[in-house]
C-alpha positions as CSV (number, residue, x, y, z in Angstrom):
1,X,8.7,-18.2,-4.5
2,X,8.0,-21.4,-6.4
3,X,8.8,-23.2,-9.6
4,X,5.8,-22.8,-11.9
5,X,6.3,-26.3,-13.1
6,X,5.8,-27.6,-9.5
7,X,2.6,-25.7,-8.7
8,X,1.0,-24.7,-12.0
9,X,0.3,-21.2,-13.3
10,X,-3.3,-21.1,-11.9
11,X,-1.8,-21.2,-8.3
12,X,0.4,-18.1,-8.8
13,X,-0.5,-14.9,-7.0
14,X,-0.1,-11.8,-9.2
15,X,0.3,-8.5,-7.5
16,X,-1.9,-5.5,-8.7
17,X,-0.6,-2.2,-7.4
18,X,-4.0,-0.6,-8.1
19,X,-5.9,-2.7,-5.5
20,X,-7.6,-0.7,-2.9
21,X,-6.7,-3.2,-0.2
22,X,-3.1,-2.6,1.0
23,X,-2.6,-6.0,2.5
24,X,-0.7,-7.7,-0.3
25,X,1.5,-4.6,-0.9
26,X,2.4,-4.7,2.8
27,X,3.2,-8.4,2.7
28,X,5.5,-7.8,-0.3
29,X,7.3,-5.0,1.5
30,X,8.1,-7.4,4.3
31,X,9.0,-10.4,2.1
32,X,12.8,-10.4,2.7
33,X,13.5,-11.8,6.2
34,X,17.1,-10.7,6.0
35,X,19.6,-8.7,3.8
36,X,20.6,-11.8,1.8
37,X,17.1,-12.8,0.6
38,X,15.4,-11.6,-2.6
39,X,14.0,-8.2,-2.0
40,X,11.0,-6.9,-4.0
41,X,11.4,-3.5,-5.5
42,X,9.1,-1.3,-7.5
43,X,5.7,0.2,-7.1
44,X,3.7,-1.7,-4.3
45,X,0.7,0.7,-4.3
46,X,-0.7,3.1,-6.9
47,X,-4.2,4.1,-5.8
48,X,-6.1,7.4,-6.0
49,X,-6.7,9.1,-2.6
50,X,-6.9,12.4,-1.0
51,X,-3.7,14.4,-0.5
52,X,-2.8,14.4,3.2
53,X,-2.2,18.2,3.6
54,X,-5.6,19.0,1.9
55,X,-7.4,16.6,4.3
56,X,-5.6,18.2,7.4
57,X,-6.6,21.7,6.2
58,X,-10.2,20.5,5.8
59,X,-10.2,19.1,9.4
60,X,-8.7,22.3,10.7
61,X,-11.4,24.4,8.9
62,X,-14.2,22.3,10.5
63,X,-12.7,22.5,13.9
64,X,-12.2,26.2,13.6
65,X,-15.8,26.6,12.5
66,X,-17.0,24.7,15.6
67,X,-14.6,26.1,18.2
68,X,-13.7,29.5,16.8
69,X,-10.3,30.9,16.0
70,X,-8.3,30.5,19.3
């Protein structure tokens, strides 16, 4: 965290929760080194992606097609 007057607005990093790369969101989630430091809260990531259970069902269907129903 900085004072904008010290570094200038052009050097600020602005978080975009829609970024596909999760790196910045992960760094924000680990920002507070202890319980007394500022802790970021809110939405860190908001990206479209497949739903986990649907993907697992698809993998099971493919495996069953290859190996048969055991």
